[in-house]
Phi, psi and omega in degrees: 000133177254173177305329185297340185269354177273124184313319181298337183261352181295332184286344184268151180296161182302319181295323177294317176298318182295318179294318178297318178291326179291322177294320178299308178298322179294325175299312176296315179299320180295320179299317179298309180302312183291322177302310181292319179304304184297317179298316179294317180290307190281320183265324183265350181055040178272143174304139184305326185292310175290331179294323178288327177290328172294316179294324178297315185297317176293317175304322181298323177297311180297320181296318180301309184302310183287322182287321178299318186281311188266312190280305192257353176047050190292144175246354173297153174293160177298329180295319176289311184293324185297313180294324180294310181302313182301324176299310178296317178299320179295322174296319177292327175298311180296315181299317175300310182296318180297308185295319177293323179295317179297305187293313186266309183293316185266318183268343179071027181282160182296127188299319182289321176296316182290334175292324176297317180294314179301316182301315180300317181294314186286331179297315182295310176308309184294319182298312182296314179298319179288319181297313189262353179226300186303307189244021187278073181235001182245144176290137180273000000 
């Protein structure tokens, strides 16, 4: 069941419902990602770059599940959607690693603030990739 099936959301255009669902799913995904990132850095004394990549990986599992179900109402089989999602997620993973390495490793900026910046950039990349590639099986 996607957001489009809940009565309060039926009044909004499909793109608005989709964006709302993506923000909701992204919020949950971010909580999972940030919880692991902060836990690894603050409690485990892990460097922020590998810690954020671990958080990204766990978040990607949550993101796939929520976005397939809520946001994009995909009709592709899991076999088709999973490899497509994995390609976009791999791009997001690399982008996250490069940006965090630059911001934290090279420029010495605060890891948590730079994770917020990185999240915003990767969120736009991921939304567009998932909308037009991973789950792009419905006519708009």
